[in-house]
mmJSON file of the N, C-alpha and C atoms, coordinates in Angstrom:
{"data_MODEL":{"atom_site":{
"group_PDB":["ATOM","ATOM","ATOM","ATOM","ATOM","ATOM","ATOM","ATOM","ATOM","ATOM","ATOM","ATOM","ATOM","ATOM","ATOM","ATOM","ATOM","ATOM","ATOM","ATOM","ATOM","ATOM","ATOM","ATOM","ATOM","ATOM","ATOM","ATOM","ATOM","ATOM","ATOM","ATOM","ATOM","ATOM","ATOM","ATOM","ATOM","ATOM","ATOM","ATOM","ATOM","ATOM","ATOM","ATOM","ATOM","ATOM","ATOM","ATOM","ATOM","ATOM","ATOM","ATOM","ATOM","ATOM","ATOM","ATOM","ATOM","ATOM","ATOM","ATOM","ATOM","ATOM","ATOM","ATOM","ATOM","ATOM","ATOM","ATOM","ATOM","ATOM","ATOM","ATOM","ATOM","ATOM","ATOM","ATOM","ATOM","ATOM","ATOM","ATOM","ATOM","ATOM","ATOM","ATOM","ATOM","ATOM","ATOM","ATOM","ATOM","ATOM","ATOM","ATOM","ATOM","ATOM","ATOM","ATOM","ATOM","ATOM","ATOM","ATOM","ATOM","ATOM","ATOM","ATOM","ATOM","ATOM","ATOM","ATOM","ATOM","ATOM","ATOM","ATOM","ATOM","ATOM","ATOM","ATOM","ATOM","ATOM","ATOM","ATOM","ATOM","ATOM","ATOM","ATOM","ATOM","ATOM","ATOM","ATOM","ATOM","ATOM","ATOM","ATOM","ATOM","ATOM","ATOM","ATOM","ATOM","ATOM","ATOM","ATOM","ATOM","ATOM","ATOM","ATOM","ATOM","ATOM","ATOM","ATOM","ATOM","ATOM","ATOM","ATOM","ATOM","ATOM","ATOM","ATOM","ATOM","ATOM","ATOM","ATOM","ATOM","ATOM","ATOM","ATOM","ATOM","ATOM","ATOM","ATOM","ATOM","ATOM","ATOM","ATOM","ATOM","ATOM","ATOM","ATOM","ATOM","ATOM","ATOM","ATOM","ATOM","ATOM","ATOM","ATOM","ATOM","ATOM","ATOM","ATOM","ATOM","ATOM","ATOM","ATOM","ATOM","ATOM","ATOM","ATOM","ATOM","ATOM","ATOM","ATOM","ATOM"],
"id":[1,2,3,4,5,6,7,8,9,10,11,12,13,14,15,16,17,18,19,20,21,22,23,24,25,26,27,28,29,30,31,32,33,34,35,36,37,38,39,40,41,42,43,44,45,46,47,48,49,50,51,52,53,54,55,56,57,58,59,60,61,62,63,64,65,66,67,68,69,70,71,72,73,74,75,76,77,78,79,80,81,82,83,84,85,86,87,88,89,90,91,92,93,94,95,96,97,98,99,100,101,102,103,104,105,106,107,108,109,110,111,112,113,114,115,116,117,118,119,120,121,122,123,124,125,126,127,128,129,130,131,132,133,134,135,136,137,138,139,140,141,142,143,144,145,146,147,148,149,150,151,152,153,154,155,156,157,158,159,160,161,162,163,164,165,166,167,168,169,170,171,172,173,174,175,176,177,178,179,180,181,182,183,184,185,186,187,188,189,190,191,192,193,194,195,196,197,198,199,200,201],
"type_symbol":["N","C","C","N","C","C","N","C","C","N","C","C","N","C","C","N","C","C","N","C","C","N","C","C","N","C","C","N","C","C","N","C","C","N","C","C","N","C","C","N","C","C","N","C","C","N","C","C","N","C","C","N","C","C","N","C","C","N","C","C","N","C","C","N","C","C","N","C","C","N","C","C","N","C","C","N","C","C","N","C","C","N","C","C","N","C","C","N","C","C","N","C","C","N","C","C","N","C","C","N","C","C","N","C","C","N","C","C","N","C","C","N","C","C","N","C","C","N","C","C","N","C","C","N","C","C","N","C","C","N","C","C","N","C","C","N","C","C","N","C","C","N","C","C","N","C","C","N","C","C","N","C","C","N","C","C","N","C","C","N","C","C","N","C","C","N","C","C","N","C","C","N","C","C","N","C","C","N","C","C","N","C","C","N","C","C","N","C","C","N","C","C","N","C","C","N","C","C","N","C","C"],
"label_atom_id":["N","CA","C","N","CA","C","N","CA","C","N","CA","C","N","CA","C","N","CA","C","N","CA","C","N","CA","C","N","CA","C","N","CA","C","N","CA","C","N","CA","C","N","CA","C","N","CA","C","N","CA","C","N","CA","C","N","CA","C","N","CA","C","N","CA","C","N","CA","C","N","CA","C","N","CA","C","N","CA","C","N","CA","C","N","CA","C","N","CA","C","N","CA","C","N","CA","C","N","CA","C","N","CA","C","N","CA","C","N","CA","C","N","CA","C","N","CA","C","N","CA","C","N","CA","C","N","CA","C","N","CA","C","N","CA","C","N","CA","C","N","CA","C","N","CA","C","N","CA","C","N","CA","C","N","CA","C","N","CA","C","N","CA","C","N","CA","C","N","CA","C","N","CA","C","N","CA","C","N","CA","C","N","CA","C","N","CA","C","N","CA","C","N","CA","C","N","CA","C","N","CA","C","N","CA","C","N","CA","C","N","CA","C","N","CA","C","N","CA","C","N","CA","C","N","CA","C","N","CA","C","N","CA","C"],
"label_alt_id":[null,null,null,null,null,null,null,null,null,null,null,null,null,null,null,null,null,null,null,null,null,null,null,null,null,null,null,null,null,null,null,null,null,null,null,null,null,null,null,null,null,null,null,null,null,null,null,null,null,null,null,null,null,null,null,null,null,null,null,null,null,null,null,null,null,null,null,null,null,null,null,null,null,null,null,null,null,null,null,null,null,null,null,null,null,null,null,null,null,null,null,null,null,null,null,null,null,null,null,null,null,null,null,null,null,null,null,null,null,null,null,null,null,null,null,null,null,null,null,null,null,null,null,null,null,null,null,null,null,null,null,null,null,null,null,null,null,null,null,null,null,null,null,null,null,null,null,null,null,null,null,null,null,null,null,null,null,null,null,null,null,null,null,null,null,null,null,null,null,null,null,null,null,null,null,null,null,null,null,null,null,null,null,null,null,null,null,null,null,null,null,null,null,null,null,null,null,null,null,null,null],
"label_comp_id":["MET","MET","MET","ALA","ALA","ALA","THR","THR","THR","ILE","ILE","ILE","PRO","PRO","PRO","ASP","ASP","ASP","TRP","TRP","TRP","ILE","ILE","ILE","LEU","LEU","LEU","ALA","ALA","ALA","PHE","PHE","PHE","ASN","ASN","ASN","CYS","CYS","CYS","ASP","ASP","ASP","TYR","TYR","TYR","HIS","HIS","HIS","LEU","LEU","LEU","TRP","TRP","TRP","GLN","GLN","GLN","VAL","VAL","VAL","SER","SER","SER","VAL","VAL","VAL","GLN","GLN","GLN","ARG","ARG","ARG","SER","SER","SER","ALA","ALA","ALA","ILE","ILE","ILE","SER","SER","SER","ASP","ASP","ASP","GLN","GLN","GLN","ARG","ARG","ARG","SER","SER","SER","ALA","ALA","ALA","ILE","ILE","ILE","SER","SER","SER","ASP","ASP","ASP","GLN","GLN","GLN","LEU","LEU","LEU","MET","MET","MET","ARG","ARG","ARG","THR","THR","THR","LEU","LEU","LEU","LEU","LEU","LEU","GLU","GLU","GLU","VAL","VAL","VAL","LEU","LEU","LEU","LEU","LEU","LEU","ASN","ASN","ASN","LYS","LYS","LYS","ARG","ARG","ARG","GLY","GLY","GLY","LYS","LYS","LYS","LEU","LEU","LEU","TRP","TRP","TRP","ALA","ALA","ALA","LEU","LEU","LEU","THR","THR","THR","THR","THR","THR","LEU","LEU","LEU","LEU","LEU","LEU","LYS","LYS","LYS","VAL","VAL","VAL","ARG","ARG","ARG","THR","THR","THR","ALA","ALA","ALA","PHE","PHE","PHE","GLU","GLU","GLU"],
"label_asym_id":["A","A","A","A","A","A","A","A","A","A","A","A","A","A","A","A","A","A","A","A","A","A","A","A","A","A","A","A","A","A","A","A","A","A","A","A","A","A","A","A","A","A","A","A","A","A","A","A","A","A","A","A","A","A","A","A","A","A","A","A","A","A","A","A","A","A","A","A","A","A","A","A","A","A","A","A","A","A","A","A","A","A","A","A","A","A","A","A","A","A","A","A","A","A","A","A","A","A","A","A","A","A","A","A","A","A","A","A","A","A","A","A","A","A","A","A","A","A","A","A","A","A","A","A","A","A","A","A","A","A","A","A","A","A","A","A","A","A","A","A","A","A","A","A","A","A","A","A","A","A","A","A","A","A","A","A","A","A","A","A","A","A","A","A","A","A","A","A","A","A","A","A","A","A","A","A","A","A","A","A","A","A","A","A","A","A","A","A","A","A","A","A","A","A","A","A","A","A","A","A","A"],
"label_entity_id":["1","1","1","1","1","1","1","1","1","1","1","1","1","1","1","1","1","1","1","1","1","1","1","1","1","1","1","1","1","1","1","1","1","1","1","1","1","1","1","1","1","1","1","1","1","1","1","1","1","1","1","1","1","1","1","1","1","1","1","1","1","1","1","1","1","1","1","1","1","1","1","1","1","1","1","1","1","1","1","1","1","1","1","1","1","1","1","1","1","1","1","1","1","1","1","1","1","1","1","1","1","1","1","1","1","1","1","1","1","1","1","1","1","1","1","1","1","1","1","1","1","1","1","1","1","1","1","1","1","1","1","1","1","1","1","1","1","1","1","1","1","1","1","1","1","1","1","1","1","1","1","1","1","1","1","1","1","1","1","1","1","1","1","1","1","1","1","1","1","1","1","1","1","1","1","1","1","1","1","1","1","1","1","1","1","1","1","1","1","1","1","1","1","1","1","1","1","1","1","1","1"],
"label_seq_id":[1,1,1,2,2,2,3,3,3,4,4,4,5,5,5,6,6,6,7,7,7,8,8,8,9,9,9,10,10,10,11,11,11,12,12,12,13,13,13,14,14,14,15,15,15,16,16,16,17,17,17,18,18,18,19,19,19,20,20,20,21,21,21,22,22,22,23,23,23,24,24,24,25,25,25,26,26,26,27,27,27,28,28,28,29,29,29,30,30,30,31,31,31,32,32,32,33,33,33,34,34,34,35,35,35,36,36,36,37,37,37,38,38,38,39,39,39,40,40,40,41,41,41,42,42,42,43,43,43,44,44,44,45,45,45,46,46,46,47,47,47,48,48,48,49,49,49,50,50,50,51,51,51,52,52,52,53,53,53,54,54,54,55,55,55,56,56,56,57,57,57,58,58,58,59,59,59,60,60,60,61,61,61,62,62,62,63,63,63,64,64,64,65,65,65,66,66,66,67,67,67],
"pdbx_PDB_ins_code":[null,null,null,null,null,null,null,null,null,null,null,null,null,null,null,null,null,null,null,null,null,null,null,null,null,null,null,null,null,null,null,null,null,null,null,null,null,null,null,null,null,null,null,null,null,null,null,null,null,null,null,null,null,null,null,null,null,null,null,null,null,null,null,null,null,null,null,null,null,null,null,null,null,null,null,null,null,null,null,null,null,null,null,null,null,null,null,null,null,null,null,null,null,null,null,null,null,null,null,null,null,null,null,null,null,null,null,null,null,null,null,null,null,null,null,null,null,null,null,null,null,null,null,null,null,null,null,null,null,null,null,null,null,null,null,null,null,null,null,null,null,null,null,null,null,null,null,null,null,null,null,null,null,null,null,null,null,null,null,null,null,null,null,null,null,null,null,null,null,null,null,null,null,null,null,null,null,null,null,null,null,null,null,null,null,null,null,null,null,null,null,null,null,null,null,null,null,null,null,null,null],
"Cartn_x":[27.243,27.851,26.623,26.923,25.785,25.669,24.461,24.212,24.073,24.458,24.375,23.033,22.432,20.953,21.046,19.854,19.66,19.911,19.471,19.53,21.042,21.862,23.172,23.909,23.535,23.984,23.515,22.295,21.733,22.48,22.849,23.339,24.837,25.621,26.933,26.937,25.931,25.861,25.677,24.59,24.407,25.624,26.258,27.579,28.594,28.794,29.745,29.307,28.1,27.488,27.67,27.566,27.749,29.281,30.158,31.554,31.949,31.376,31.709,31.142,29.933,29.378,30.196,30.697,31.614,32.905,33.48,34.812,34.563,33.395,33.063,32.862,32.354,31.991,33.422,34.257,35.577,36.515,36.419,36.924,36.435,34.945,34.345,34.954,35.062,35.514,36.836,37.814,39.193,39.262,38.48,38.443,37.981,36.987,36.478,37.587,38.404,39.374,40.478,40.856,41.97,41.46,40.245,39.62,39.734,39.244,39.278,40.697,41.575,43.083,43.716,43.233,43.674,43.038,41.801,41.345,41.791,42.048,42.853,44.194,44.924,46.257,46.234,45.248,45.01,44.629,43.771,43.449,44.511,45.456,46.678,47.451,47.603,48.584,47.82,46.552,45.957,45.912,45.745,45.828,47.266,48.162,49.659,49.832,49.156,49.473,48.735,47.413,46.7,45.711,45.351,44.398,43.202,42.384,41.394,40.18,39.726,38.669,38.871,40.05,40.327,40.611,41.172,41.572,40.108,39.056,37.949,37.128,37.163,36.5,36.958,38.375,38.977,38.725,38.773,38.464,37.0,36.149,34.848,34.438,35.244,35.142,35.791,36.888,37.404,36.71,36.023,35.14,33.977,33.323,32.054,32.5,33.726,34.055,34.298,34.712,34.864,33.493,32.544,31.328,30.329],
"Cartn_y":[28.264,27.067,26.301,25.965,25.416,23.971,23.414,22.128,21.394,20.051,19.207,18.651,18.789,18.286,16.605,16.206,14.823,13.873,14.434,13.427,13.299,14.141,14.03,13.09,13.266,12.31,10.814,10.724,9.404,8.736,9.544,9.183,8.487,9.376,9.097,7.886,7.669,6.405,5.287,5.482,4.259,3.946,4.924,4.69,4.024,4.28,3.573,2.165,1.927,0.525,-0.202,0.362,-0.188,-0.68,0.363,0.001,-1.208,-1.262,-2.281,-3.643,-3.577,-4.935,-5.355,-4.312,-4.68,-5.334,-4.808,-5.29,-6.741,-6.938,-8.337,-9.289,-8.824,-9.803,-10.15,-9.179,-9.372,-10.476,-10.255,-11.071,-12.468,-12.598,-13.943,-14.638,-13.834,-14.51,-15.065,-14.165,-14.539,-15.765,-15.828,-17.122,-18.451,-18.148,-19.267,-19.846,-18.849,-19.124,-19.947,-19.413,-20.04,-21.415,-21.55,-22.969,-23.766,-23.444,-24.302,-24.76,-23.862,-24.153,-25.133,-24.963,-25.885,-27.307,-27.312,-28.48,-29.23,-28.57,-29.214,-29.667,-28.979,-29.35,-30.57,-30.747,-31.639,-32.89,-32.801,-33.981,-34.568,-33.657,-34.139,-34.896,-34.29,-34.943,-36.463,-36.388,-37.595,-38.786,-38.323,-39.195,-39.896,-39.11,-39.768,-40.634,-40.44,-41.144,-42.566,-42.579,-43.741,-44.416,-43.42,-43.842,-42.913,-43.19,-42.275,-42.446,-43.555,-43.649,-43.072,-43.389,-42.912,-41.32,-40.809,-39.467,-38.781,-39.226,-38.529,-38.482,-39.727,-39.764,-38.717,-38.704,-37.895,-36.42,-36.146,-34.719,-34.338,-35.107,-34.887,-34.592,-35.453,-35.164,-33.678,-33.389,-32.192,-30.975,-31.058,-30.024,-29.952,-30.984,-30.89,-30.284,-30.532,-29.98,-28.482,-27.978,-26.507,-25.821,-26.389,-25.79,-25.73],
"Cartn_z":[32.529,32.021,31.227,29.971,29.184,29.478,29.398,29.681,28.284,28.218,27.158,26.982,25.783,25.609,25.855,26.372,26.808,25.452,24.325,23.22,22.82,23.013,22.776,23.788,25.132,26.071,25.825,25.323,24.99,23.807,22.775,21.721,22.069,22.843,23.278,24.008,24.917,25.706,24.887,23.875,22.967,22.04,21.585,20.823,21.67,22.857,23.613,24.031,24.096,24.213,23.108,21.875,20.594,20.472,20.798,20.778,21.588,22.847,23.666,22.991,22.615,21.813,20.712,19.984,18.681,19.414,20.304,20.867,21.511,22.129,22.764,21.628,20.498,19.435,18.761,18.731,18.154,19.099,20.339,21.315,21.177,21.073,21.05,19.693,18.504,17.291,17.518,18.158,18.465,19.213,20.204,21.072,20.253,19.478,18.776,17.749,17.105,16.282,16.889,18.023,19.002,19.358,19.818,20.139,19.087,17.933,16.8,16.346,16.411,16.217,17.211,18.422,19.558,19.401,19.018,18.637,17.442,16.391,15.299,15.723,16.538,16.941,18.021,18.636,19.669,18.866,17.755,16.984,16.331,15.77,15.186,16.198,17.404,18.299,18.709,18.901,19.383,18.215,16.963,15.839,15.716,16.113,15.97,17.122,18.167,19.52,19.393,19.183,19.211,18.058,17.454,16.238,16.215,15.107,14.716,15.735,16.213,17.035,18.397,18.916,20.215,20.307,19.235,19.053,18.912,18.06,18.076,19.303,19.957,21.23,22.323,22.382,23.248,23.042,21.628,21.299,21.651,21.423,21.655,23.3,23.952,25.589,25.837,25.193,25.416,25.106,23.903,23.521,24.262,24.727,25.557,26.9,27.387,28.692,28.615,27.378,27.278,27.031,26.538,26.202,27.508],
"occupancy":[1.0,1.0,1.0,1.0,1.0,1.0,1.0,1.0,1.0,1.0,1.0,1.0,1.0,1.0,1.0,1.0,1.0,1.0,1.0,1.0,1.0,1.0,1.0,1.0,1.0,1.0,1.0,1.0,1.0,1.0,1.0,1.0,1.0,1.0,1.0,1.0,1.0,1.0,1.0,1.0,1.0,1.0,1.0,1.0,1.0,1.0,1.0,1.0,1.0,1.0,1.0,1.0,1.0,1.0,1.0,1.0,1.0,1.0,1.0,1.0,1.0,1.0,1.0,1.0,1.0,1.0,1.0,1.0,1.0,1.0,1.0,1.0,1.0,1.0,1.0,1.0,1.0,1.0,1.0,1.0,1.0,1.0,1.0,1.0,1.0,1.0,1.0,1.0,1.0,1.0,1.0,1.0,1.0,1.0,1.0,1.0,1.0,1.0,1.0,1.0,1.0,1.0,1.0,1.0,1.0,1.0,1.0,1.0,1.0,1.0,1.0,1.0,1.0,1.0,1.0,1.0,1.0,1.0,1.0,1.0,1.0,1.0,1.0,1.0,1.0,1.0,1.0,1.0,1.0,1.0,1.0,1.0,1.0,1.0,1.0,1.0,1.0,1.0,1.0,1.0,1.0,1.0,1.0,1.0,1.0,1.0,1.0,1.0,1.0,1.0,1.0,1.0,1.0,1.0,1.0,1.0,1.0,1.0,1.0,1.0,1.0,1.0,1.0,1.0,1.0,1.0,1.0,1.0,1.0,1.0,1.0,1.0,1.0,1.0,1.0,1.0,1.0,1.0,1.0,1.0,1.0,1.0,1.0,1.0,1.0,1.0,1.0,1.0,1.0,1.0,1.0,1.0,1.0,1.0,1.0,1.0,1.0,1.0,1.0,1.0,1.0],
"B_iso_or_equiv":[0.0,0.0,0.0,0.0,0.0,0.0,0.0,0.0,0.0,0.0,0.0,0.0,0.0,0.0,0.0,0.0,0.0,0.0,0.0,0.0,0.0,0.0,0.0,0.0,0.0,0.0,0.0,0.0,0.0,0.0,0.0,0.0,0.0,0.0,0.0,0.0,0.0,0.0,0.0,0.0,0.0,0.0,0.0,0.0,0.0,0.0,0.0,0.0,0.0,0.0,0.0,0.0,0.0,0.0,0.0,0.0,0.0,0.0,0.0,0.0,0.0,0.0,0.0,0.0,0.0,0.0,0.0,0.0,0.0,0.0,0.0,0.0,0.0,0.0,0.0,0.0,0.0,0.0,0.0,0.0,0.0,0.0,0.0,0.0,0.0,0.0,0.0,0.0,0.0,0.0,0.0,0.0,0.0,0.0,0.0,0.0,0.0,0.0,0.0,0.0,0.0,0.0,0.0,0.0,0.0,0.0,0.0,0.0,0.0,0.0,0.0,0.0,0.0,0.0,0.0,0.0,0.0,0.0,0.0,0.0,0.0,0.0,0.0,0.0,0.0,0.0,0.0,0.0,0.0,0.0,0.0,0.0,0.0,0.0,0.0,0.0,0.0,0.0,0.0,0.0,0.0,0.0,0.0,0.0,0.0,0.0,0.0,0.0,0.0,0.0,0.0,0.0,0.0,0.0,0.0,0.0,0.0,0.0,0.0,0.0,0.0,0.0,0.0,0.0,0.0,0.0,0.0,0.0,0.0,0.0,0.0,0.0,0.0,0.0,0.0,0.0,0.0,0.0,0.0,0.0,0.0,0.0,0.0,0.0,0.0,0.0,0.0,0.0,0.0,0.0,0.0,0.0,0.0,0.0,0.0,0.0,0.0,0.0,0.0,0.0,0.0],
"pdbx_formal_charge":[null,null,null,null,null,null,null,null,null,null,null,null,null,null,null,null,null,null,null,null,null,null,null,null,null,null,null,null,null,null,null,null,null,null,null,null,null,null,null,null,null,null,null,null,null,null,null,null,null,null,null,null,null,null,null,null,null,null,null,null,null,null,null,null,null,null,null,null,null,null,null,null,null,null,null,null,null,null,null,null,null,null,null,null,null,null,null,null,null,null,null,null,null,null,null,null,null,null,null,null,null,null,null,null,null,null,null,null,null,null,null,null,null,null,null,null,null,null,null,null,null,null,null,null,null,null,null,null,null,null,null,null,null,null,null,null,null,null,null,null,null,null,null,null,null,null,null,null,null,null,null,null,null,null,null,null,null,null,null,null,null,null,null,null,null,null,null,null,null,null,null,null,null,null,null,null,null,null,null,null,null,null,null,null,null,null,null,null,null,null,null,null,null,null,null,null,null,null,null,null,null],
"auth_seq_id":[1,1,1,2,2,2,3,3,3,4,4,4,5,5,5,6,6,6,7,7,7,8,8,8,9,9,9,10,10,10,11,11,11,12,12,12,13,13,13,14,14,14,15,15,15,16,16,16,17,17,17,18,18,18,19,19,19,20,20,20,21,21,21,22,22,22,23,23,23,24,24,24,25,25,25,26,26,26,27,27,27,28,28,28,29,29,29,30,30,30,31,31,31,32,32,32,33,33,33,34,34,34,35,35,35,36,36,36,37,37,37,38,38,38,39,39,39,40,40,40,41,41,41,42,42,42,43,43,43,44,44,44,45,45,45,46,46,46,47,47,47,48,48,48,49,49,49,50,50,50,51,51,51,52,52,52,53,53,53,54,54,54,55,55,55,56,56,56,57,57,57,58,58,58,59,59,59,60,60,60,61,61,61,62,62,62,63,63,63,64,64,64,65,65,65,66,66,66,67,67,67],
"auth_comp_id":["MET","MET","MET","ALA","ALA","ALA","THR","THR","THR","ILE","ILE","ILE","PRO","PRO","PRO","ASP","ASP","ASP","TRP","TRP","TRP","ILE","ILE","ILE","LEU","LEU","LEU","ALA","ALA","ALA","PHE","PHE","PHE","ASN","ASN","ASN","CYS","CYS","CYS","ASP","ASP","ASP","TYR","TYR","TYR","HIS","HIS","HIS","LEU","LEU","LEU","TRP","TRP","TRP","GLN","GLN","GLN","VAL","VAL","VAL","SER","SER","SER","VAL","VAL","VAL","GLN","GLN","GLN","ARG","ARG","ARG","SER","SER","SER","ALA","ALA","ALA","ILE","ILE","ILE","SER","SER","SER","ASP","ASP","ASP","GLN","GLN","GLN","ARG","ARG","ARG","SER","SER","SER","ALA","ALA","ALA","ILE","ILE","ILE","SER","SER","SER","ASP","ASP","ASP","GLN","GLN","GLN","LEU","LEU","LEU","MET","MET","MET","ARG","ARG","ARG","THR","THR","THR","LEU","LEU","LEU","LEU","LEU","LEU","GLU","GLU","GLU","VAL","VAL","VAL","LEU","LEU","LEU","LEU","LEU","LEU","ASN","ASN","ASN","LYS","LYS","LYS","ARG","ARG","ARG","GLY","GLY","GLY","LYS","LYS","LYS","LEU","LEU","LEU","TRP","TRP","TRP","ALA","ALA","ALA","LEU","LEU","LEU","THR","THR","THR","THR","THR","THR","LEU","LEU","LEU","LEU","LEU","LEU","LYS","LYS","LYS","VAL","VAL","VAL","ARG","ARG","ARG","THR","THR","THR","ALA","ALA","ALA","PHE","PHE","PHE","GLU","GLU","GLU"],
"auth_asym_id":["A","A","A","A","A","A","A","A","A","A","A","A","A","A","A","A","A","A","A","A","A","A","A","A","A","A","A","A","A","A","A","A","A","A","A","A","A","A","A","A","A","A","A","A","A","A","A","A","A","A","A","A","A","A","A","A","A","A","A","A","A","A","A","A","A","A","A","A","A","A","A","A","A","A","A","A","A","A","A","A","A","A","A","A","A","A","A","A","A","A","A","A","A","A","A","A","A","A","A","A","A","A","A","A","A","A","A","A","A","A","A","A","A","A","A","A","A","A","A","A","A","A","A","A","A","A","A","A","A","A","A","A","A","A","A","A","A","A","A","A","A","A","A","A","A","A","A","A","A","A","A","A","A","A","A","A","A","A","A","A","A","A","A","A","A","A","A","A","A","A","A","A","A","A","A","A","A","A","A","A","A","A","A","A","A","A","A","A","A","A","A","A","A","A","A","A","A","A","A","A","A"],
"auth_atom_id":["N","CA","C","N","CA","C","N","CA","C","N","CA","C","N","CA","C","N","CA","C","N","CA","C","N","CA","C","N","CA","C","N","CA","C","N","CA","C","N","CA","C","N","CA","C","N","CA","C","N","CA","C","N","CA","C","N","CA","C","N","CA","C","N","CA","C","N","CA","C","N","CA","C","N","CA","C","N","CA","C","N","CA","C","N","CA","C","N","CA","C","N","CA","C","N","CA","C","N","CA","C","N","CA","C","N","CA","C","N","CA","C","N","CA","C","N","CA","C","N","CA","C","N","CA","C","N","CA","C","N","CA","C","N","CA","C","N","CA","C","N","CA","C","N","CA","C","N","CA","C","N","CA","C","N","CA","C","N","CA","C","N","CA","C","N","CA","C","N","CA","C","N","CA","C","N","CA","C","N","CA","C","N","CA","C","N","CA","C","N","CA","C","N","CA","C","N","CA","C","N","CA","C","N","CA","C","N","CA","C","N","CA","C","N","CA","C","N","CA","C","N","CA","C","N","CA","C","N","CA","C","N","CA","C"],
"pdbx_PDB_model_num":[1,1,1,1,1,1,1,1,1,1,1,1,1,1,1,1,1,1,1,1,1,1,1,1,1,1,1,1,1,1,1,1,1,1,1,1,1,1,1,1,1,1,1,1,1,1,1,1,1,1,1,1,1,1,1,1,1,1,1,1,1,1,1,1,1,1,1,1,1,1,1,1,1,1,1,1,1,1,1,1,1,1,1,1,1,1,1,1,1,1,1,1,1,1,1,1,1,1,1,1,1,1,1,1,1,1,1,1,1,1,1,1,1,1,1,1,1,1,1,1,1,1,1,1,1,1,1,1,1,1,1,1,1,1,1,1,1,1,1,1,1,1,1,1,1,1,1,1,1,1,1,1,1,1,1,1,1,1,1,1,1,1,1,1,1,1,1,1,1,1,1,1,1,1,1,1,1,1,1,1,1,1,1,1,1,1,1,1,1,1,1,1,1,1,1,1,1,1,1,1,1]
}}}
C-alpha cells in the first residue's frame, strides 16, 4: 500500500484549516449584519416609544451588554 507524502498531508490540513477560518469569518459577518439590523430596529421602536435621548441611552446599554 502506498503512503501519502507528508507535504500532501500538511497541505490538506492547512487547506481545511483555511476553509474553517473562511467559514467562521462569514458567520461573524452575518452575525454582525444581524446585530446591526436588530439595533436599527430597536432604535426605531424606542424612538417611537419615548424620544431620542431615552432611545439612544437604552440602545447604548443594550449594545454594551452584547459586547
